[in-house]
N, C-alpha and C positions, 0 to 999 in steps of 0.2 A: 644494644643496637636500636636505632630509632625505627619505629613502625608507624605508618600513617594511620591516623584515627578515623579519617573519613575517605571515601572514594574520591579520587580527583576527577573533576568534570572533563567532558570532551574538549571544551574550549580551552581550559587550562592546559590540558595535555598537548593539544595541537599548537597552542601558542608557544609552549616550551620547546616542542620539537621543530618549530619553524626555523630555529637557528642551526639545525643540522643540515648545512648545505654542502654539497659536493663542490670541490674546486676544480677548475679546468686544468688539464695537463699542460704544463709549459712545453712549448716546442721551439726549436731553433732550426735554421736551414743548414743542410749538409754542405760543406764547402766543395765537396767533390761533385755531387749530382744535383744539388739545390733542392732536394726533397725535404719535407718537414720531418724532423727527428726529435727525440727527447734528448735533453742535454746530458752529457756524461754517459751516453749509451751508444754503441755502434749503430750506424745507419742501417735500418732494416732493408732498404732497397739496394744499396751498393756494398754494404758490409765494411765500410771504412770508419775508423775512429782515430783522430789525431794523426792523420797521414798514413796509418797502417791499415792493411786489409785483413779482415777477419772473415774467413769464408763461412764459418758456422753461424754467423749473425744473419746471413741472408735468409729470406723467407723460403720455405719449401712447402709443397703441397703434401698433405697427409695421404698415405697410401692405405686404402682399406675402407 
């Protein structure tokens, strides 16, 4: 297994890690309520996906 011979400098480490970027979540509009939702996921505001209603997908407040 390869082991580094010298300590990697801060500038080399940071320039290497500069490419670790987070990508933004893709969103679409819900055809039922026009709220922004993730594709292929039931709408969190109205609970519909592909014309069907899923009651468990709606947001609920936590008790406690």
